[in-house]
SEFIMI-574377 format. One record per atom (N, C-alpha, C, O): residue number from 1; residue in one letter; atom name; x, y, z. Coordinates in nm, 3 decimals. Example, Ala and Ser with C-alpha at 12.3 -4.5 7.8 and 13.67 -1.06 7.14 Angstrom:
2
<1, 'A', 'N', <1.319, -0.569, 0.780>>
<1, 'A', 'CA', <1.230, -0.450, 0.780>>
<1, 'A', 'C', <1.320, -0.330, 0.780>>
<1, 'A', 'O', <1.424, -0.332, 0.846>>
<2, 'S', 'N', <1.285, -0.225, 0.708>>
<2, 'S', 'CA', <1.367, -0.106, 0.714>>
<2, 'S', 'C', <1.290, 0.003, 0.787>>
<2, 'S', 'O', <1.341, 0.114, 0.804>>
REM end
This chain:
80
<1, 'M', 'N', <-0.268, -1.371, 0.077>>
<1, 'M', 'CA', <-0.265, -1.226, 0.017>>
<1, 'M', 'C', <-0.280, -1.101, 0.084>>
<1, 'M', 'O', <-0.331, -1.113, 0.196>>
<2, 'T', 'N', <-0.249, -0.981, 0.048>>
<2, 'T', 'CA', <-0.227, -0.858, 0.116>>
<2, 'T', 'C', <-0.353, -0.783, 0.074>>
<2, 'T', 'O', <-0.433, -0.802, -0.018>>
<3, 'L', 'N', <-0.345, -0.692, 0.174>>
<3, 'L', 'CA', <-0.471, -0.587, 0.180>>
<3, 'L', 'C', <-0.490, -0.518, 0.043>>
<3, 'L', 'O', <-0.583, -0.491, -0.034>>
<4, 'E', 'N', <-0.309, -0.497, 0.052>>
<4, 'E', 'CA', <-0.302, -0.428, -0.102>>
<4, 'E', 'C', <-0.337, -0.506, -0.255>>
<4, 'E', 'O', <-0.377, -0.468, -0.365>>
<5, 'E', 'N', <-0.300, -0.625, -0.198>>
<5, 'E', 'CA', <-0.337, -0.738, -0.361>>
<5, 'E', 'C', <-0.497, -0.723, -0.370>>
<5, 'E', 'O', <-0.547, -0.687, -0.476>>
<6, 'F', 'N', <-0.569, -0.749, -0.267>>
<6, 'F', 'CA', <-0.708, -0.776, -0.240>>
<6, 'F', 'C', <-0.765, -0.634, -0.313>>
<6, 'F', 'O', <-0.862, -0.639, -0.389>>
<7, 'R', 'N', <-0.727, -0.565, -0.298>>
<7, 'R', 'CA', <-0.728, -0.394, -0.315>>
<7, 'R', 'C', <-0.766, -0.349, -0.458>>
<7, 'R', 'O', <-0.853, -0.270, -0.495>>
<8, 'Q', 'N', <-0.663, -0.430, -0.537>>
<8, 'Q', 'CA', <-0.612, -0.360, -0.649>>
<8, 'Q', 'C', <-0.670, -0.485, -0.725>>
<8, 'Q', 'O', <-0.713, -0.461, -0.838>>
<9, 'G', 'N', <-0.678, -0.632, -0.677>>
<9, 'G', 'CA', <-0.737, -0.710, -0.764>>
<9, 'G', 'C', <-0.933, -0.654, -0.790>>
<9, 'G', 'O', <-1.006, -0.684, -0.885>>
<10, 'R', 'N', <-0.965, -0.573, -0.675>>
<10, 'R', 'CA', <-1.106, -0.555, -0.695>>
<10, 'R', 'C', <-1.135, -0.431, -0.787>>
<10, 'R', 'O', <-1.243, -0.401, -0.837>>
<11, 'G', 'N', <-1.003, -0.360, -0.801>>
<11, 'G', 'CA', <-1.021, -0.197, -0.843>>
<11, 'G', 'C', <-1.057, -0.102, -0.778>>
<11, 'G', 'O', <-1.104, -0.003, -0.833>>
<12, 'W', 'N', <-1.046, -0.108, -0.671>>
<12, 'W', 'CA', <-1.129, -0.018, -0.573>>
<12, 'W', 'C', <-1.015, 0.046, -0.518>>
<12, 'W', 'O', <-0.912, -0.017, -0.493>>
<13, 'T', 'N', <-1.033, 0.229, -0.487>>
<13, 'T', 'CA', <-0.960, 0.275, -0.466>>
<13, 'T', 'C', <-0.938, 0.280, -0.294>>
<13, 'T', 'O', <-0.997, 0.216, -0.207>>
<14, 'L', 'N', <-0.844, 0.368, -0.283>>
<14, 'L', 'CA', <-0.845, 0.401, -0.094>>
<14, 'L', 'C', <-0.959, 0.391, -0.035>>
<14, 'L', 'O', <-0.999, 0.305, 0.043>>
<15, 'A', 'N', <-1.030, 0.522, -0.093>>
<15, 'A', 'CA', <-1.200, 0.556, -0.026>>
<15, 'A', 'C', <-1.288, 0.442, -0.033>>
<15, 'A', 'O', <-1.348, 0.425, 0.073>>
<16, 'E', 'N', <-1.320, 0.346, -0.139>>
<16, 'E', 'CA', <-1.356, 0.260, -0.138>>
<16, 'E', 'C', <-1.337, 0.124, -0.054>>
<16, 'E', 'O', <-1.414, 0.038, -0.013>>
<17, 'L', 'N', <-1.226, 0.140, -0.049>>
<17, 'L', 'CA', <-1.181, 0.017, 0.035>>
<17, 'L', 'C', <-1.256, 0.076, 0.190>>
<17, 'L', 'O', <-1.342, 0.012, 0.251>>
<18, 'A', 'N', <-1.211, 0.185, 0.225>>
<18, 'A', 'CA', <-1.256, 0.218, 0.354>>
<18, 'A', 'C', <-1.374, 0.235, 0.410>>
<18, 'A', 'O', <-1.418, 0.204, 0.521>>
<19, 'R', 'N', <-1.435, 0.308, 0.286>>
<19, 'R', 'CA', <-1.612, 0.267, 0.275>>
<19, 'R', 'C', <-1.689, 0.082, 0.322>>
<19, 'R', 'O', <-1.784, 0.059, 0.398>>
<20, 'E', 'N', <-1.604, -0.016, 0.243>>
<20, 'E', 'CA', <-1.628, -0.118, 0.247>>
<20, 'E', 'C', <-1.621, -0.189, 0.406>>
<20, 'E', 'O', <-1.693, -0.274, 0.460>>
<21, 'L', 'N', <-1.484, -0.102, 0.460>>
<21, 'L', 'CA', <-1.440, -0.108, 0.557>>
<21, 'L', 'C', <-1.521, -0.102, 0.744>>
<21, 'L', 'O', <-1.517, -0.145, 0.860>>
<22, 'G', 'N', <-1.585, -0.015, 0.649>>
<22, 'G', 'CA', <-1.651, 0.088, 0.755>>
<22, 'G', 'C', <-1.561, 0.194, 0.821>>
<22, 'G', 'O', <-1.579, 0.209, 0.942>>
<23, 'L', 'N', <-1.507, 0.237, 0.786>>
<23, 'L', 'CA', <-1.387, 0.322, 0.831>>
<23, 'L', 'C', <-1.412, 0.479, 0.743>>
<23, 'L', 'O', <-1.440, 0.507, 0.627>>
<24, 'H', 'N', <-1.383, 0.564, 0.872>>
<24, 'H', 'CA', <-1.438, 0.716, 0.784>>
<24, 'H', 'C', <-1.345, 0.775, 0.708>>
<24, 'H', 'O', <-1.392, 0.881, 0.666>>
<25, 'D', 'N', <-1.236, 0.757, 0.671>>
<25, 'D', 'CA', <-1.167, 0.792, 0.585>>
<25, 'D', 'C', <-1.053, 0.660, 0.504>>
<25, 'D', 'O', <-1.067, 0.539, 0.520>>
<26, 'A', 'N', <-0.952, 0.720, 0.426>>
<26, 'A', 'CA', <-0.857, 0.620, 0.381>>
<26, 'A', 'C', <-0.771, 0.630, 0.402>>
<26, 'A', 'O', <-0.685, 0.563, 0.344>>
<27, 'R', 'N', <-0.733, 0.733, 0.515>>
<27, 'R', 'CA', <-0.592, 0.748, 0.567>>
<27, 'R', 'C', <-0.565, 0.611, 0.650>>
<27, 'R', 'O', <-0.456, 0.555, 0.634>>
<28, 'S', 'N', <-0.669, 0.550, 0.743>>
<28, 'S', 'CA', <-0.619, 0.459, 0.761>>
<28, 'S', 'C', <-0.571, 0.360, 0.728>>
<28, 'S', 'O', <-0.485, 0.303, 0.796>>
<29, 'V', 'N', <-0.626, 0.306, 0.588>>
<29, 'V', 'CA', <-0.627, 0.206, 0.505>>
<29, 'V', 'C', <-0.477, 0.236, 0.469>>
<29, 'V', 'O', <-0.384, 0.167, 0.509>>
<30, 'H', 'N', <-0.465, 0.326, 0.402>>
<30, 'H', 'CA', <-0.289, 0.341, 0.390>>
<30, 'H', 'C', <-0.198, 0.350, 0.477>>
<30, 'H', 'O', <-0.078, 0.357, 0.448>>
<31, 'R', 'N', <-0.251, 0.350, 0.612>>
<31, 'R', 'CA', <-0.162, 0.305, 0.672>>
<31, 'R', 'C', <-0.143, 0.160, 0.668>>
<31, 'R', 'O', <-0.036, 0.105, 0.642>>
<32, 'Y', 'N', <-0.267, 0.094, 0.697>>
<32, 'Y', 'CA', <-0.248, -0.021, 0.713>>
<32, 'Y', 'C', <-0.179, -0.108, 0.589>>
<32, 'Y', 'O', <-0.103, -0.201, 0.618>>
<33, 'L', 'N', <-0.207, -0.078, 0.462>>
<33, 'L', 'CA', <-0.124, -0.101, 0.337>>
<33, 'L', 'C', <0.027, -0.034, 0.358>>
<33, 'L', 'O', <0.107, -0.075, 0.274>>
<34, 'H', 'N', <0.064, 0.030, 0.424>>
<34, 'H', 'CA', <0.201, 0.055, 0.459>>
<34, 'H', 'C', <0.292, 0.024, 0.513>>
<34, 'H', 'O', <0.414, 0.031, 0.493>>
<35, 'G', 'N', <0.206, -0.026, 0.619>>
<35, 'G', 'CA', <0.265, -0.142, 0.744>>
<35, 'G', 'C', <0.304, -0.015, 0.868>>
<35, 'G', 'O', <0.372, -0.013, 0.971>>
<36, 'Q', 'N', <0.230, 0.070, 0.801>>
<36, 'Q', 'CA', <0.224, 0.186, 0.935>>
<36, 'Q', 'C', <0.169, 0.153, 1.095>>
<36, 'Q', 'O', <0.219, 0.170, 1.206>>
<37, 'R', 'N', <0.080, 0.114, 1.061>>
<37, 'R', 'CA', <-0.054, 0.082, 1.141>>
<37, 'R', 'C', <-0.055, -0.070, 1.144>>
<37, 'R', 'O', <0.000, -0.137, 1.056>>
<38, 'I', 'N', <-0.116, -0.120, 1.245>>
<38, 'I', 'CA', <-0.181, -0.256, 1.246>>
<38, 'I', 'C', <-0.305, -0.266, 1.315>>
<38, 'I', 'O', <-0.331, -0.255, 1.434>>
<39, 'P', 'N', <-0.406, -0.297, 1.174>>
<39, 'P', 'CA', <-0.569, -0.335, 1.235>>
<39, 'P', 'C', <-0.588, -0.337, 1.389>>
<39, 'P', 'O', <-0.489, -0.371, 1.454>>
<40, 'R', 'N', <-0.694, -0.307, 1.452>>
<40, 'R', 'CA', <-0.719, -0.334, 1.570>>
<40, 'R', 'C', <-0.849, -0.460, 1.542>>
<40, 'R', 'O', <-0.939, -0.482, 1.460>>
<41, 'A', 'N', <-0.799, -0.514, 1.652>>
<41, 'A', 'CA', <-0.959, -0.668, 1.609>>
<41, 'A', 'C', <-1.066, -0.647, 1.540>>
<41, 'A', 'O', <-1.098, -0.721, 1.446>>
<42, 'A', 'N', <-1.134, -0.545, 1.577>>
<42, 'A', 'CA', <-1.271, -0.530, 1.540>>
<42, 'A', 'C', <-1.251, -0.469, 1.331>>
<42, 'A', 'O', <-1.343, -0.504, 1.256>>
<43, 'V', 'N', <-1.167, -0.411, 1.288>>
<43, 'V', 'CA', <-1.123, -0.376, 1.191>>
<43, 'V', 'C', <-1.112, -0.519, 1.133>>
<43, 'V', 'O', <-1.180, -0.566, 1.042>>
<44, 'M', 'N', <-1.000, -0.587, 1.213>>
<44, 'M', 'CA', <-0.953, -0.675, 1.123>>
<44, 'M', 'C', <-1.030, -0.793, 1.106>>
<44, 'M', 'O', <-0.999, -0.885, 1.029>>
<45, 'R', 'N', <-1.170, -0.787, 1.205>>
<45, 'R', 'CA', <-1.295, -0.913, 1.110>>
<45, 'R', 'C', <-1.360, -0.853, 1.046>>
<45, 'R', 'O', <-1.455, -0.914, 0.995>>
<46, 'R', 'N', <-1.348, -0.743, 1.022>>
<46, 'R', 'CA', <-1.441, -0.665, 0.910>>
<46, 'R', 'C', <-1.320, -0.678, 0.741>>
<46, 'R', 'O', <-1.372, -0.679, 0.630>>
<47, 'I', 'N', <-1.187, -0.686, 0.757>>
<47, 'I', 'CA', <-1.135, -0.726, 0.679>>
<47, 'I', 'C', <-1.134, -0.859, 0.630>>
<47, 'I', 'O', <-1.134, -0.882, 0.509>>
<48, 'M', 'N', <-1.133, -0.954, 0.721>>
<48, 'M', 'CA', <-1.194, -1.100, 0.706>>
<48, 'M', 'C', <-1.261, -1.109, 0.637>>
<48, 'M', 'O', <-1.246, -1.181, 0.538>>
<49, 'S', 'N', <-1.387, -1.021, 0.666>>
<49, 'S', 'CA', <-1.512, -1.057, 0.631>>
<49, 'S', 'C', <-1.529, -1.027, 0.504>>
<49, 'S', 'O', <-1.578, -1.107, 0.424>>
<50, 'V', 'N', <-1.480, -0.881, 0.467>>
<50, 'V', 'CA', <-1.492, -0.844, 0.337>>
<50, 'V', 'C', <-1.407, -0.886, 0.235>>
<50, 'V', 'O', <-1.445, -0.884, 0.118>>
<51, 'T', 'N', <-1.288, -0.925, 0.267>>
<51, 'T', 'CA', <-1.217, -1.044, 0.135>>
<51, 'T', 'C', <-1.254, -1.191, 0.183>>
<51, 'T', 'O', <-1.193, -1.285, 0.133>>
<52, 'G', 'N', <-1.341, -1.212, 0.267>>
<52, 'G', 'CA', <-1.382, -1.376, 0.270>>
<52, 'G', 'C', <-1.285, -1.450, 0.289>>
<52, 'G', 'O', <-1.267, -1.555, 0.226>>
<53, 'G', 'N', <-1.193, -1.396, 0.397>>
<53, 'G', 'CA', <-1.090, -1.454, 0.475>>
<53, 'G', 'C', <-0.964, -1.450, 0.356>>
<53, 'G', 'O', <-0.854, -1.497, 0.385>>
<54, 'A', 'N', <-0.986, -1.406, 0.255>>
<54, 'A', 'CA', <-0.849, -1.415, 0.173>>
<54, 'A', 'C', <-0.722, -1.304, 0.230>>
<54, 'A', 'O', <-0.607, -1.310, 0.189>>
<55, 'V', 'N', <-0.765, -1.216, 0.319>>
<55, 'V', 'CA', <-0.650, -1.164, 0.407>>
<55, 'V', 'C', <-0.644, -1.190, 0.550>>
<55, 'V', 'O', <-0.739, -1.122, 0.588>>
<56, 'S', 'N', <-0.605, -1.233, 0.633>>
<56, 'S', 'CA', <-0.586, -1.285, 0.751>>
<56, 'S', 'C', <-0.488, -1.175, 0.848>>
<56, 'S', 'O', <-0.415, -1.082, 0.812>>
<57, 'P', 'N', <-0.519, -1.227, 0.982>>
<57, 'P', 'CA', <-0.382, -1.125, 1.047>>
<57, 'P', 'C', <-0.273, -1.121, 1.026>>
<57, 'P', 'O', <-0.208, -1.020, 1.000>>
<58, 'A', 'N', <-0.215, -1.292, 1.037>>
<58, 'A', 'CA', <-0.127, -1.328, 0.963>>
<58, 'A', 'C', <-0.019, -1.226, 0.856>>
<58, 'A', 'O', <0.096, -1.184, 0.870>>
<59, 'D', 'N', <-0.137, -1.211, 0.729>>
<59, 'D', 'CA', <-0.075, -1.062, 0.640>>
<59, 'D', 'C', <-0.021, -0.949, 0.675>>
<59, 'D', 'O', <0.056, -0.877, 0.611>>
<60, 'F', 'N', <-0.080, -0.933, 0.812>>
<60, 'F', 'CA', <0.009, -0.773, 0.825>>
<60, 'F', 'C', <0.091, -0.793, 0.913>>
<60, 'F', 'O', <0.074, -0.711, 1.003>>
<61, 'Y', 'N', <0.204, -0.887, 0.944>>
<61, 'Y', 'CA', <0.283, -0.938, 1.020>>
<61, 'Y', 'C', <0.422, -0.990, 0.886>>
<61, 'Y', 'O', <0.436, -1.104, 0.841>>
<62, 'Q', 'N', <0.474, -0.915, 0.864>>
<62, 'Q', 'CA', <0.576, -0.983, 0.793>>
<62, 'Q', 'C', <0.726, -1.032, 0.876>>
<62, 'Q', 'O', <0.765, -0.967, 0.972>>
<63, 'A', 'N', <0.800, -1.149, 0.829>>
<63, 'A', 'CA', <0.897, -1.197, 0.914>>
<63, 'A', 'C', <1.002, -1.040, 0.903>>
<63, 'A', 'O', <0.994, -0.941, 0.831>>
<64, 'A', 'N', <1.094, -1.079, 1.012>>
<64, 'A', 'CA', <1.181, -0.913, 1.007>>
<64, 'A', 'C', <1.286, -1.032, 0.932>>
<64, 'A', 'O', <1.290, -1.155, 0.932>>
<65, 'P', 'N', <1.360, -0.931, 0.873>>
<65, 'P', 'CA', <1.471, -0.973, 0.790>>
<65, 'P', 'C', <1.587, -1.049, 0.835>>
<65, 'P', 'O', <1.649, -0.943, 0.824>>
<66, 'P', 'N', <1.652, -1.110, 0.865>>
<66, 'P', 'CA', <1.785, -1.177, 0.933>>
<66, 'P', 'C', <1.857, -1.117, 0.980>>
<66, 'P', 'O', <1.918, -1.076, 0.882>>
<67, 'V', 'N', <1.902, -1.076, 1.061>>
<67, 'V', 'CA', <1.995, -0.986, 1.167>>
<67, 'V', 'C', <2.130, -1.055, 1.121>>
<67, 'V', 'O', <2.176, -1.165, 1.152>>
<68, 'Q', 'N', <2.196, -0.914, 1.002>>
<68, 'Q', 'CA', <2.300, -0.963, 0.988>>
<68, 'Q', 'C', <2.420, -0.938, 1.085>>
<68, 'Q', 'O', <2.438, -0.818, 1.103>>
<69, 'R', 'N', <2.495, -1.006, 1.143>>
<69, 'R', 'CA', <2.634, -0.963, 1.237>>
<69, 'R', 'C', <2.771, -0.939, 1.184>>
<69, 'R', 'O', <2.841, -1.007, 1.109>>
<70, 'V', 'N', <2.792, -0.827, 1.241>>
<70, 'V', 'CA', <2.943, -0.825, 1.222>>
<70, 'V', 'C', <3.042, -0.868, 1.314>>
<70, 'V', 'O', <3.037, -0.854, 1.437>>
<71, 'P', 'N', <3.167, -0.943, 1.226>>
<71, 'P', 'CA', <3.266, -0.962, 1.340>>
<71, 'P', 'C', <3.308, -0.832, 1.404>>
<71, 'P', 'O', <3.313, -0.720, 1.354>>
<72, 'R', 'N', <3.339, -0.875, 1.534>>
<72, 'R', 'CA', <3.427, -0.825, 1.608>>
<72, 'R', 'C', <3.567, -0.793, 1.609>>
<72, 'R', 'O', <3.643, -0.885, 1.642>>
<73, 'R', 'N', <3.614, -0.688, 1.580>>
<73, 'R', 'CA', <3.750, -0.664, 1.558>>
<73, 'R', 'C', <3.821, -0.730, 1.680>>
<73, 'R', 'O', <3.768, -0.714, 1.789>>
<74, 'P', 'N', <3.918, -0.791, 1.673>>
<74, 'P', 'CA', <4.031, -0.799, 1.794>>
<74, 'P', 'C', <4.077, -0.663, 1.873>>
<74, 'P', 'O', <4.123, -0.568, 1.810>>
<75, 'A', 'N', <4.068, -0.661, 1.955>>
<75, 'A', 'CA', <4.146, -0.533, 2.037>>
<75, 'A', 'C', <4.275, -0.494, 2.014>>
<75, 'A', 'O', <4.364, -0.577, 1.992>>
<76, 'A', 'N', <4.294, -0.374, 2.016>>
<76, 'A', 'CA', <4.477, -0.324, 1.978>>
<76, 'A', 'C', <4.532, -0.381, 2.066>>
<76, 'A', 'O', <4.461, -0.418, 2.159>>
<77, 'M', 'N', <4.674, -0.409, 2.072>>
<77, 'M', 'CA', <4.753, -0.431, 2.161>>
<77, 'M', 'C', <4.746, -0.322, 2.261>>
<77, 'M', 'O', <4.728, -0.212, 2.208>>
<78, 'G', 'N', <4.754, -0.321, 2.389>>
<78, 'G', 'CA', <4.749, -0.266, 2.474>>
<78, 'G', 'C', <4.670, -0.185, 2.526>>
<78, 'G', 'O', <4.698, -0.086, 2.594>>
<79, 'Q', 'N', <4.515, -0.246, 2.477>>
<79, 'Q', 'CA', <4.396, -0.132, 2.451>>
<79, 'Q', 'C', <4.281, -0.262, 2.531>>
<79, 'Q', 'O', <4.278, -0.382, 2.504>>
<80, 'G', 'N', <4.222, -0.209, 2.603>>
<80, 'G', 'CA', <4.133, -0.305, 2.636>>
<80, 'G', 'C', <4.133, -0.403, 2.767>>
<80, 'G', 'O', <4.043, -0.486, 2.782>>
REM end
């Protein structure tokens, strides 16, 4: 489960989630939800506590999409 899914399930605003996590403002929560920042260890522990373990560190790391390899063009005659 993602932190956003948890937040929506509770019907919490960003500010309410920030307060529950002991954060000063909702900007950090916004950054966590949009993958712009990974929570530090202390915040991660609070996230796990508040969510009852439903959101874990693994939920913040998405698998990178596979790299699409582009075939190389053969060098033109007389070049290279």
